[in-house]
LUMMIZA-929374 format. One line per field, with one value per atom (N, C-alpha, C, O): x, y, z; residue in one letter; residue number from 1. Coordinates in Angstrom, 3 decimals, decimal comma, padded with zeros to 6 digits. Atoms other than C-alpha are relative to their C-alpha. Layout:
c1 <- (X; ...)
c2 <- (Y; ...)
c3 <- (Z; ...)
code <- (a; ...)
pos <- (NUM; ...)
This chain:
c1 <- (-000,373; 022,682; 001,578; 002,204; -001,221; 026,214; 001,191; 000,788; -001,075; 029,305; 000,797; 001,185; -000,918; 031,174; 000,108; 000,960; 000,718; 029,318; 000,810; 001,299; -001,044; 031,241; -000,792; -001,367; 000,744; 029,556; 000,448; 000,330; -000,068; 030,595; -000,129; -001,027; 000,463; 030,589; 000,428; 001,341; -000,675; 030,855; 000,190; -000,431; -001,012; 032,669; -000,798; -001,085; 001,250; 029,947; 001,091; 000,336; -001,461; 033,466; 000,002; -000,916; -000,794; 035,822; -000,394; 000,288; 000,389; 033,161; 001,077; 000,931; -001,117; 036,551; -001,066; -001,592; 000,647; 034,789; 000,831; 002,037; -001,308; 035,696; -001,221; -002,343; -000,271; 034,922; -000,250; 000,650; 000,593; 033,157; -001,258; -002,407; 001,194; 031,941; -001,193; -001,221; 001,710; 027,813; -000,513; -001,197; 000,307; 027,649; 000,279; -000,521; -001,113; 030,228; -001,532; -002,223; 000,840; 027,246; -000,707; -001,069; 001,219; 024,480; -000,225; -001,415; -000,652; 025,752; -000,163; -000,794; -000,162; 026,345; 000,984; 001,028; -001,625; 029,705; 000,029; -000,877; -000,424; 031,101; 000,671; 000,313; -000,988; 033,484; 000,353; -000,620; 000,090; 035,545; 000,937; 001,947; -000,592; 036,690; 001,853; 002,579; -001,193; 040,380; 000,178; 001,397; -001,241; 041,489; -000,353; 000,431; -000,378; 039,982; -000,030; 000,177; 000,195; 039,188; -000,928; -001,062; 001,469; 035,798; -000,473; 000,045; 001,279; 032,924; -000,702; -000,977; 001,009; 030,894; -001,207; -001,799; 001,124; 028,141; -000,170; 000,922; 000,172; 026,773; -001,920; -002,491; 001,280; 022,982; -000,730; -001,933; 000,342; 022,522; -000,250; 000,747; -000,114; 021,234; 001,065; 001,198; -000,853; 024,221; -000,858; -001,518; 000,841; 022,921; 000,894; 001,341; -000,628; 024,571; -000,128; -001,068; -000,330; 025,733; 000,496; 000,851; -001,287; 027,239; -001,234; -001,849; 001,080; 024,846; 001,200; 000,742; -000,946; 028,624; -000,183; 000,071; -000,004; 028,011; -001,284; -001,359; 001,866; 024,073; 000,726; 000,336; 000,187; 025,207; 000,865; 000,364; -001,358; 028,953; -001,025; -001,123; 000,184; 026,779; -001,731; -002,561; 001,359; 023,507; 000,330; -000,064; -000,902; 025,861; 000,615; 000,604; -001,192; 028,411; 000,528; 001,535; -000,424; 028,329; -002,173; -003,326; 000,087; 026,760; -001,243; -002,001; 001,348; 023,972; -001,326; -001,050; 001,306; 020,404; 000,204; 001,277; -000,633; 020,115; -001,947; -003,024; 001,518; 017,022; 000,277; 001,230; 000,068; 016,631; -000,958; -002,105; 001,497; 014,431; 000,534; 001,417; -000,368; 014,425; -001,157; -002,365; 001,330; 012,549; 000,848; 001,994; -000,918; 013,613; -000,017; -000,441; 000,751; 013,671; -000,235; 000,122; 001,411; 010,698; -000,681; -001,367; 001,276; 008,488; 000,076; 000,868; 000,023; 006,808; 000,294; 001,144; 000,537; 005,878; 001,510; 001,809; -001,161; 009,542; 001,014; 001,782; -000,902; 010,868; -000,720; -000,327; 000,978; 007,803; 000,743; 000,756; -000,124; 009,520; 001,622; 001,818; -001,202; 013,129; 000,406; 001,603; -000,165; 013,678; -000,171; 000,596; 000,058; 011,925; 000,828; 001,015; -000,469; 013,931; 000,848; 000,552; -000,919; 016,735; -000,024; 000,852; -000,329; 015,879; -000,819; -001,309; 000,365; 014,824; 001,473; 002,045; -001,893; 018,545; 000,245; 000,860; -000,604; 019,158; -000,881; -000,332; 000,172; 017,320; 000,648; 001,549; -000,522; 017,849; 001,512; 002,044; -002,059; 022,020; 000,377; 000,001; -001,180; 024,129; -000,645; -000,057; 000,337; 021,421; -000,437; -000,600; 000,221; 020,637; 000,908; 001,484; -000,543; 022,261; -000,918; -001,958; 000,939; 020,152; 000,435; 000,937; -000,742; 020,908; -001,703; -002,877; 001,286; 018,774; 001,177; 002,275; -000,323; 018,545; -000,556; -001,680; 001,053; 017,471; 000,384; 001,243; 000,787; 015,594; 000,263; 001,281; -000,781; 016,602; 002,163; 002,778; -001,354; 020,497; 000,303; 000,751; 000,238; 020,318; -001,339; -002,166; 001,526; 017,687; 000,110; -000,813; -000,141; 019,301; -000,220; -000,372; 000,172; 018,906; -001,145; -000,872; 001,758; 015,278; -000,405; -000,871; 000,692; 014,597; -000,112; -000,951; -000,584; 016,282; -001,206; -001,995; 001,921; 013,403; -000,737; -001,442; 001,294; 011,004; -000,754; -001,975; 000,761; 010,126; -000,579; -000,088; 001,669; 006,678; -000,158; -000,445; 001,182; 005,761; 001,207; 002,163; -001,507; 008,444; -000,943; -001,623; -000,931; 008,880; -000,420; -001,549; 000,642; 009,156; 001,512; 002,614; -000,502; 011,121; 000,632; -000,185; -000,065; 012,916; 000,953; 001,594; -000,786; 014,611; 000,775; 000,142; -001,043; 017,428; 001,129; 001,909; -001,019; 019,230; 000,384; -000,359; -000,950; 022,003; 000,154; 000,523; 000,412; 021,291; -000,965; -000,909; 001,684; 017,724; -000,691; -001,098; 001,388; 014,737; -000,892; -001,410; 000,872; 013,158; -001,740; -002,601; 000,604; 010,623; -000,654; 000,044; 000,377; 008,549; -001,114; -002,079; 000,587; 006,773; 000,195; 001,083; -000,075; 005,863; -001,068; -001,929; 000,890; 004,353; 000,559; -000,403; 000,447; 005,111; -000,473; -001,411; 000,735; 005,857; 001,440; 002,545; -000,800; 006,682; 001,792; 002,180; -001,181; 010,121; -000,269; 000,297; 000,645; 007,975; 000,142; 000,922; 000,885; 006,085; 001,501; 001,669; -000,408; 009,121; 001,253; 002,036; -000,996; 011,497; -000,904; -000,376; 000,662; 008,425; -000,468; -000,659; 000,027; 007,922; 001,135; 001,073; -000,723; 011,607; 000,229; 000,489; 000,073; 011,547; -000,732; -000,268; 000,639; 008,793; 000,365; 000,406; -000,656; 010,095; 001,282; 001,532; -001,962; 013,689; -000,568; -000,389; 000,719; 011,753; -000,717; -000,718; 000,491; 009,986; 001,421; 001,432)
c2 <- (-000,124; 069,066; -000,623; -000,287; 000,317; 067,647; 000,137; 001,065; -000,069; 067,520; 001,069; 002,114; -000,580; 068,532; 002,201; 003,089; -001,405; 071,997; 000,743; 000,094; -000,818; 075,190; 001,004; 001,386; -000,798; 077,655; 001,403; 001,645; -001,704; 081,781; 000,786; 001,576; -000,360; 083,233; 000,856; 000,669; -001,498; 087,032; -000,071; -000,480; -000,311; 087,603; 000,560; 001,494; -001,691; 089,688; 000,459; 001,089; -000,709; 090,858; 000,247; 000,773; -001,572; 092,207; -000,045; 000,570; -000,358; 091,298; -000,975; -000,737; 000,110; 089,045; -001,567; -002,394; 001,136; 086,320; -001,342; -001,546; 001,589; 082,443; -000,941; -000,931; 001,728; 079,304; -001,324; -001,778; 001,172; 076,509; -000,949; -000,723; 000,765; 073,113; -000,187; -000,456; 000,072; 072,885; -000,664; -000,201; 001,044; 069,514; 000,188; -000,318; 000,333; 070,131; 001,092; 000,374; -000,681; 073,503; -000,609; -000,627; 000,495; 071,197; -000,576; -000,869; 001,296; 068,782; 001,228; 001,130; -000,572; 071,710; 001,301; 002,143; -000,330; 073,003; 001,215; 001,806; -001,047; 076,154; 000,959; 002,084; -000,001; 077,196; 001,510; 001,908; -000,780; 080,433; 000,570; -000,005; -001,083; 083,956; -000,472; 000,074; 000,190; 082,557; 001,594; 001,634; -001,054; 086,345; 000,845; 001,212; -000,318; 087,465; -000,545; 000,073; 000,942; 083,758; 000,359; -000,311; -000,249; 085,585; -001,460; -002,218; 001,390; 082,384; 000,910; 002,049; -000,487; 083,312; -000,324; 000,740; 000,528; 081,901; 000,543; 000,486; -000,301; 083,488; -000,145; 000,175; 000,253; 082,347; 001,633; 001,819; -001,707; 086,375; 000,964; 001,383; -000,892; 088,507; 000,815; 000,985; -000,620; 090,611; 001,419; 001,557; -001,385; 094,680; 000,862; 001,926; -000,746; 096,202; 001,597; 001,904; -000,596; 099,106; 001,413; 002,484; -000,601; 100,188; -000,414; -001,479; 000,549; 099,955; -001,077; -001,921; 000,943; 098,015; -000,850; -001,988; 001,143; 096,078; -000,838; -002,066; 001,043; 094,887; -000,200; -000,901; 000,518; 094,656; -000,813; -001,935; 001,070; 092,711; -001,435; -002,252; 001,874; 089,743; -000,449; -000,963; -000,218; 089,812; -000,358; -001,464; 000,563; 089,729; -000,796; -001,175; 000,561; 088,190; -000,942; -001,482; 000,731; 085,840; -001,164; -000,771; 000,692; 082,601; -000,689; -001,503; 000,751; 081,642; 000,892; 002,087; -000,479; 082,793; 001,799; 002,244; -001,506; 086,808; 000,195; 000,576; -000,821; 087,400; 000,987; 000,976; -000,785; 091,088; 000,227; -000,162; -000,661; 092,511; 001,419; 001,936; -001,801; 096,246; 000,504; 000,329; -001,014; 098,401; 000,833; 000,894; -000,832; 101,131; -000,359; -001,296; -000,108; 102,362; 000,554; 000,512; -000,099; 103,877; -000,069; 000,588; 001,050; 101,300; -001,202; -002,138; 000,527; 099,921; -001,561; -002,200; 001,344; 096,341; -000,830; -001,989; 000,690; 096,393; -000,599; -001,524; 000,783; 096,156; -001,418; -002,238; 001,280; 093,432; -000,898; -002,076; 001,653; 091,318; -000,155; -001,128; -000,060; 091,496; -000,666; -000,491; 000,869; 089,214; -001,497; -002,456; 001,174; 086,674; -000,701; -001,902; -000,554; 088,131; -001,491; -002,685; 000,632; 086,793; -001,317; -002,167; 001,640; 083,721; -001,003; -002,132; 000,939; 082,611; -000,504; -001,573; -000,095; 083,476; -001,581; -002,253; 001,021; 080,376; -001,501; -002,524; 001,385; 077,755; -000,089; -000,845; -000,163; 078,925; 000,298; 000,065; -000,394; 080,028; -001,669; -002,266; -000,644; 078,673; -000,219; 000,060; -000,649; 078,414; 000,804; 000,826; -001,787; 081,667; 001,095; 000,914; -001,517; 084,958; 000,533; 000,224; -000,340; 086,838; 001,674; 002,072; -001,406; 090,374; 000,994; 000,621; -000,978; 094,083; 001,573; 002,131; -001,393; 096,996; 001,057; 001,322; -001,269; 100,369; 001,483; 002,354; -001,056; 102,386; 000,572; -000,077; -001,354; 105,428; -000,052; 000,903; 000,028; 104,681; -000,046; 000,966; 000,690; 102,970; 000,520; -000,163; -000,580; 105,290; -000,517; -001,244; 000,616; 104,431; -001,282; -001,539; 001,342; 100,790; -000,172; -001,299; -000,167; 100,954; 000,488; -000,012; -000,657; 103,034; -000,726; -000,637; 000,918; 100,617; -000,908; -001,086; 001,163; 098,254; 000,051; -000,856; -000,533; 100,717; -000,602; -000,691; 000,139; 099,742; 001,061; 002,125; -000,742; 101,149; 000,248; 001,140; 000,221; 099,634; -001,100; -001,617; 000,304; 097,962; 000,184; 001,055; 000,315; 096,051; -000,739; -000,858; 000,481; 094,266; -001,165; -000,616; 001,020; 090,695; 000,059; 000,336; 000,526; 090,028; -000,307; 000,186; 001,275; 087,129; -000,358; -000,692; -000,321; 087,231; -001,299; -001,998; 001,746; 084,301; 000,082; 000,725; -000,914; 085,159; 001,700; 002,331; -001,963; 088,812; 000,564; 001,688; 000,046; 088,580; 000,257; 000,063; 000,030; 089,216; -000,822; -000,314; 000,547; 086,144; -000,203; -000,906; -000,038; 086,478; 001,395; 001,391; -000,809; 089,727; -000,221; -000,587; -000,125; 089,781; 001,374; 001,609; -001,652; 093,286; -000,766; -001,589; 000,098; 093,111; -000,789; -001,555; 000,283; 091,735; -002,068; -002,753; 001,764; 087,813; -000,712; -000,499; 000,953; 085,156; -000,491; -000,227; 000,625; 083,329; -001,884; -002,272; 000,750; 079,947; 000,665; 000,489; -000,672; 082,341; 000,168; -000,442; -000,483; 083,722; -001,297; -001,106; 000,457; 080,478; -001,116; -001,794; 000,334; 079,015; 000,305; -000,477; -001,091; 081,689; -000,273; -000,577; 000,319; 081,326; -001,789; -002,143; 001,561; 077,576; -000,216; -000,683; 000,097; 077,880; 000,552; -000,087; -000,980; 080,972; -001,008; -000,811; 000,885; 078,541; -000,659; 000,001; 001,003; 075,812; 000,140; -000,629; -000,587; 077,982; -000,412; -000,113)
c3 <- (000,784; 047,203; -000,510; 000,495; 000,797; 045,265; 001,241; 001,941; -000,362; 047,237; -000,404; 000,117; 000,734; 044,861; -000,094; -000,111; 000,289; 044,453; 001,279; 002,203; -000,805; 046,426; 000,001; -001,018; -000,054; 047,867; 000,420; 001,621; -000,419; 047,877; 000,951; 000,657; -000,996; 051,230; 000,755; 001,559; -000,495; 052,250; 001,911; 002,893; -002,151; 056,146; 000,293; -000,455; 000,185; 057,245; 001,312; 002,054; -000,838; 059,853; -000,956; -001,585; 000,962; 057,376; -001,451; -002,271; 001,358; 053,913; -000,753; -001,952; 001,149; 052,210; -000,691; 000,054; 000,346; 050,070; 000,113; 000,252; -001,182; 051,239; -000,686; -000,181; 000,305; 049,562; 001,184; 001,891; -000,465; 051,213; -000,627; -001,006; 000,359; 050,381; 000,396; 001,597; 000,426; 049,753; 001,196; 002,109; -000,329; 051,019; 001,729; 002,516; -000,890; 054,123; 000,708; 001,431; -000,315; 055,040; 000,264; 001,440; -001,162; 055,095; 000,511; 000,619; -001,286; 057,522; 000,980; 002,032; -001,769; 059,866; 000,398; 001,295; -000,043; 059,119; 000,200; -000,388; -000,829; 060,982; -000,980; -000,629; 001,043; 058,001; 001,213; 001,854; 000,034; 059,466; -000,599; -001,005; 001,352; 057,336; -000,315; 000,516; -000,130; 056,295; -000,257; -000,091; -000,419; 056,210; 002,043; 002,918; -001,025; 059,199; 001,886; 002,930; 000,094; 060,502; 000,764; 001,788; -001,208; 062,232; -000,214; -001,033; 000,820; 062,083; -000,841; -000,463; 001,003; 059,055; 000,478; 000,657; -000,870; 060,590; 001,040; 001,606; -001,858; 064,410; 000,536; 001,579; -000,804; 064,217; -000,123; 000,066; -000,230; 064,105; -001,413; -002,002; 001,190; 061,075; 000,798; 002,010; 000,463; 059,812; -000,583; -001,613; 000,347; 060,326; -001,366; -000,937; 001,744; 056,654; 000,845; 001,579; 000,353; 056,885; -000,398; 000,095; 001,108; 053,635; -001,378; -001,430; 001,416; 050,193; -000,813; -001,583; 000,799; 048,805; 000,949; 000,553; -001,364; 052,543; -000,772; -000,737; 000,281; 050,935; -001,792; -002,726; 002,175; 047,029; 000,409; 000,352; -000,344; 048,347; -000,312; -001,228; -000,049; 049,998; -000,522; 000,227; 000,821; 047,440; -000,731; -001,099; 000,877; 045,008; -000,823; -001,994; 000,585; 044,961; 000,570; 000,110; 000,336; 047,184; -000,443; -000,617; 001,008; 045,767; 000,951; 000,425; -000,976; 049,496; -000,387; -000,492; -000,656; 049,607; 000,557; 000,966; -000,806; 050,871; 000,905; 000,447; -000,583; 053,547; 000,217; 000,997; -000,488; 053,743; 000,963; 000,741; -000,954; 056,638; 000,063; 000,748; 000,096; 055,574; 001,021; 000,865; -000,996; 058,627; 000,368; -000,078; -000,516; 060,761; 001,522; 002,198; -001,273; 063,843; 001,424; 002,601; -000,664; 064,511; 000,248; 001,030; -000,083; 063,884; 000,497; 000,385; -000,512; 065,912; -000,577; 000,043; 000,595; 063,537; 000,147; 000,435; 000,494; 062,736; 001,717; 001,980; -001,678; 066,887; 000,442; 001,272; -001,280; 067,657; -000,836; -000,478; 000,778; 064,614; 000,062; -000,666; -000,306; 065,282; 000,882; 000,655; -000,913; 068,067; -000,850; -000,768; 001,048; 065,142; -000,881; -001,074; 001,560; 061,932; 001,352; 001,413; -000,742; 064,871; 000,433; 000,271; -000,151; 066,068; -001,567; -001,574; 001,976; 061,587; 000,042; -000,174; 000,225; 061,787; 000,575; -000,253; -000,885; 064,085; -001,262; -001,671; 001,087; 061,589; -000,855; -001,218; 001,959; 058,302; -000,139; -001,225; 000,136; 058,871; 000,429; 001,438; 002,020; 056,566; -000,999; -002,043; 001,287; 054,121; -001,019; -002,239; -000,345; 054,464; 000,357; 001,430; -000,286; 054,722; 000,533; -000,049; 000,297; 056,218; 000,763; 001,815; -000,633; 056,645; 000,548; 000,547; -001,011; 058,730; -000,910; -000,925; 000,947; 056,137; 000,717; 000,292; -000,274; 058,509; -001,014; -001,153; 001,656; 055,229; 000,878; 001,117; 000,236; 057,070; -000,104; -000,578; -000,371; 057,621; -001,981; -002,520; 001,196; 053,799; -001,272; -001,877; 000,590; 051,924; -001,186; -001,555; 001,290; 048,368; -000,576; -001,770; 000,115; 048,943; 000,751; 001,165; -000,191; 050,219; -001,910; -002,933; 001,466; 047,218; -001,442; -002,338; 000,844; 045,075; -000,480; -001,407; -000,544; 045,941; -000,291; -000,734; 000,138; 045,683; 001,637; 001,761; -001,695; 049,754; 000,470; 000,847; -000,395; 050,568; 001,641; 002,440; -001,030; 053,185; 001,415; 000,836; -000,707; 056,686; 001,183; 001,724; 000,589; 057,435; -001,196; -001,672; 001,306; 054,464; -000,337; -000,318; 000,014; 053,855; -001,686; -002,563; 001,851; 050,017; 000,738; 001,666; 000,268; 049,630; -001,744; -002,746; 000,947; 047,011; -000,368; 000,279; 001,012; 044,450; -000,464; -001,205; 000,165; 042,992; -000,905; -001,895; -000,039; 043,083; -000,668; -001,167; -000,038; 042,416; 000,198; -000,948; -001,693; 044,828; -001,523; -002,517; -000,054; 043,881; 000,914; 000,384; -001,179; 046,922; 001,158; 002,172; -000,815; 048,956; 000,578; -000,093; -000,724; 051,412; 001,588; 002,407; -000,975; 053,731; 000,816; 000,503; -000,970; 056,904; 001,413; 001,472; -001,710; 060,949; -000,669; -001,076; 000,282; 060,439; 001,670; 002,169; -001,785; 063,996; -001,206; -002,344; 000,450; 063,406; -001,123; -002,145; 001,149; 062,118; -001,160; -002,096; 001,779; 059,421; -000,604; -001,659; 000,927; 058,386; -000,312; -001,243; 000,870; 058,172; -001,021; -001,902; 000,892; 056,607; -002,043; -002,974; 000,904; 053,762; -000,852; -002,043; 000,626; 053,517; -001,099; -002,248; 000,550; 052,779; -001,707; -002,747; 001,012; 050,438; -001,512; -002,563; 000,982; 048,213; -000,909; -002,098; -000,288; 048,021; -001,016; -002,039; 000,068; 046,705; -001,809; -002,770; 001,393; 043,752; -001,018; -002,212)
code <- (x; x; x; x; x; x; x; x; x; x; x; x; x; x; x; x; x; x; x; x; x; x; x; x; x; x; x; x; x; x; x; x; x; x; x; x; x; x; x; x; x; x; x; x; x; x; x; x; x; x; x; x; x; x; x; x; x; x; x; x; x; x; x; x; x; x; x; x; x; x; x; x; x; x; x; x; x; x; x; x; x; x; x; x; x; x; x; x; x; x; x; x; x; x; x; x; x; x; x; x; x; x; x; x; x; x; x; x; x; x; x; x; x; x; x; x; x; x; x; x; x; x; x; x; x; x; x; x; x; x; x; x; x; x; x; x; x; x; x; x; x; x; x; x; x; x; x; x; x; x; x; x; x; x; x; x; x; x; x; x; x; x; x; x; x; x; x; x; x; x; x; x; x; x; x; x; x; x; x; x; x; x; x; x; x; x; x; x; x; x; x; x; x; x; x; x; x; x; x; x; x; x; x; x; x; x; x; x; x; x; x; x; x; x; x; x; x; x; x; x; x; x; x; x; x; x; x; x; x; x; x; x; x; x; x; x; x; x; x; x; x; x; x; x; x; x; x; x; x; x; x; x; x; x; x; x; x; x; x; x; x; x; x; x; x; x; x; x; x; x; x; x; x; x; x; x; x; x; x; x; x; x; x; x; x; x; x; x; x; x; x; x; x; x; x; x; x; x; x; x; x; x; x; x; x; x; x; x; x; x; x; x; x; x; x; x; x; x; x; x; x; x; x; x; x; x; x; x; x; x; x; x; x; x; x; x; x; x; x; x; x; x; x; x; x; x; x; x; x; x; x; x; x; x; x; x; x; x; x; x; x; x; x; x; x; x; x; x; x; x; x; x; x; x; x; x; x; x; x; x; x; x; x; x; x; x; x; x; x; x; x; x; x; x; x; x; x; x; x; x; x; x; x; x; x; x; x; x; x; x; x; x; x; x; x; x; x; x; x; x; x; x; x; x; x; x; x; x; x; x; x; x; x; x; x; x; x; x; x; x; x; x; x; x; x; x; x; x; x; x; x; x; x; x; x; x; x; x; x; x; x; x; x; x; x; x; x; x; x; x; x; x; x; x; x; x; x; x; x; x; x; x; x; x; x; x; x; x; x; x; x; x; x; x; x; x; x; x; x; x; x; x; x; x; x; x; x; x; x; x; x; x; x; x; x; x; x; x; x; x; x; x; x; x; x; x; x; x; x; x; x; x; x; x; x; x; x; x; x; x; x; x; x; x; x; x; x; x; x; x; x; x; x; x; x; x; x; x; x; x; x; x; x; x; x; x; x; x; x; x; x; x; x; x; x; x; x; x; x; x; x; x; x; x; x; x; x; x; x; x; x; x; x; x; x; x; x; x; x; x; x; x; x; x)
pos <- (1; 1; 1; 1; 2; 2; 2; 2; 3; 3; 3; 3; 4; 4; 4; 4; 5; 5; 5; 5; 6; 6; 6; 6; 7; 7; 7; 7; 8; 8; 8; 8; 9; 9; 9; 9; 10; 10; 10; 10; 11; 11; 11; 11; 12; 12; 12; 12; 13; 13; 13; 13; 14; 14; 14; 14; 15; 15; 15; 15; 16; 16; 16; 16; 17; 17; 17; 17; 18; 18; 18; 18; 19; 19; 19; 19; 20; 20; 20; 20; 21; 21; 21; 21; 22; 22; 22; 22; 23; 23; 23; 23; 24; 24; 24; 24; 25; 25; 25; 25; 26; 26; 26; 26; 27; 27; 27; 27; 28; 28; 28; 28; 29; 29; 29; 29; 30; 30; 30; 30; 31; 31; 31; 31; 32; 32; 32; 32; 33; 33; 33; 33; 34; 34; 34; 34; 35; 35; 35; 35; 36; 36; 36; 36; 37; 37; 37; 37; 38; 38; 38; 38; 39; 39; 39; 39; 40; 40; 40; 40; 41; 41; 41; 41; 42; 42; 42; 42; 43; 43; 43; 43; 44; 44; 44; 44; 45; 45; 45; 45; 46; 46; 46; 46; 47; 47; 47; 47; 48; 48; 48; 48; 49; 49; 49; 49; 50; 50; 50; 50; 51; 51; 51; 51; 52; 52; 52; 52; 53; 53; 53; 53; 54; 54; 54; 54; 55; 55; 55; 55; 56; 56; 56; 56; 57; 57; 57; 57; 58; 58; 58; 58; 59; 59; 59; 59; 60; 60; 60; 60; 61; 61; 61; 61; 62; 62; 62; 62; 63; 63; 63; 63; 64; 64; 64; 64; 65; 65; 65; 65; 66; 66; 66; 66; 67; 67; 67; 67; 68; 68; 68; 68; 69; 69; 69; 69; 70; 70; 70; 70; 71; 71; 71; 71; 72; 72; 72; 72; 73; 73; 73; 73; 74; 74; 74; 74; 75; 75; 75; 75; 76; 76; 76; 76; 77; 77; 77; 77; 78; 78; 78; 78; 79; 79; 79; 79; 80; 80; 80; 80; 81; 81; 81; 81; 82; 82; 82; 82; 83; 83; 83; 83; 84; 84; 84; 84; 85; 85; 85; 85; 86; 86; 86; 86; 87; 87; 87; 87; 88; 88; 88; 88; 89; 89; 89; 89; 90; 90; 90; 90; 91; 91; 91; 91; 92; 92; 92; 92; 93; 93; 93; 93; 94; 94; 94; 94; 95; 95; 95; 95; 96; 96; 96; 96; 97; 97; 97; 97; 98; 98; 98; 98; 99; 99; 99; 99; 100; 100; 100; 100; 101; 101; 101; 101; 102; 102; 102; 102; 103; 103; 103; 103; 104; 104; 104; 104; 105; 105; 105; 105; 106; 106; 106; 106; 107; 107; 107; 107; 108; 108; 108; 108; 109; 109; 109; 109; 110; 110; 110; 110; 111; 111; 111; 111; 112; 112; 112; 112; 113; 113; 113; 113; 114; 114; 114; 114; 115; 115; 115; 115; 116; 116; 116; 116; 117; 117; 117; 117; 118; 118; 118; 118; 119; 119; 119; 119; 120; 120; 120; 120; 121; 121; 121; 121; 122; 122; 122; 122; 123; 123; 123; 123; 124; 124; 124; 124; 125; 125; 125; 125; 126; 126; 126; 126; 127; 127; 127; 127; 128; 128; 128; 128; 129; 129; 129; 129; 130; 130; 130; 130; 131; 131; 131; 131; 132; 132; 132; 132; 133; 133; 133; 133; 134; 134; 134; 134; 135; 135; 135; 135; 136; 136; 136; 136; 137; 137; 137; 137; 138; 138; 138; 138; 139; 139; 139; 139; 140; 140; 140; 140; 141; 141; 141; 141; 142; 142; 142; 142; 143; 143; 143; 143; 144; 144; 144; 144; 145; 145; 145; 145; 146; 146; 146; 146; 147; 147; 147; 147; 148; 148; 148; 148; 149; 149; 149; 149; 150; 150; 150; 150; 151; 151; 151; 151)
């Protein structure tokens, strides 16, 4: 990535759009939000509770966004949750990780035709670029994400 490229990052706390040099992110910088001063990356997935928040991360941020579509009643989802959280520790700040509860946001799940859970969808520039259904371990999530981003 060119040092002059700039990423637009959605603050997970207040939703403000922030700009950060891509080169600094690649070298491990951990910026804070210019509006609320909260850390932009916490090495944990962001739980999305509104469709507008989901849309803001996917459509207005420039980072790739990996979304875990899950539900509280789903056994495999519960088994994968700690693996997804572990993957966040490795993938951030290169990728934003979101969790979408399909029971709380059925309109978002329907929009993407989620038929089985857990399902991972990787977005870039507001478009779906890869999809994977079924539980995976942290290493598999990381590998799958990096391979999909390389295409």
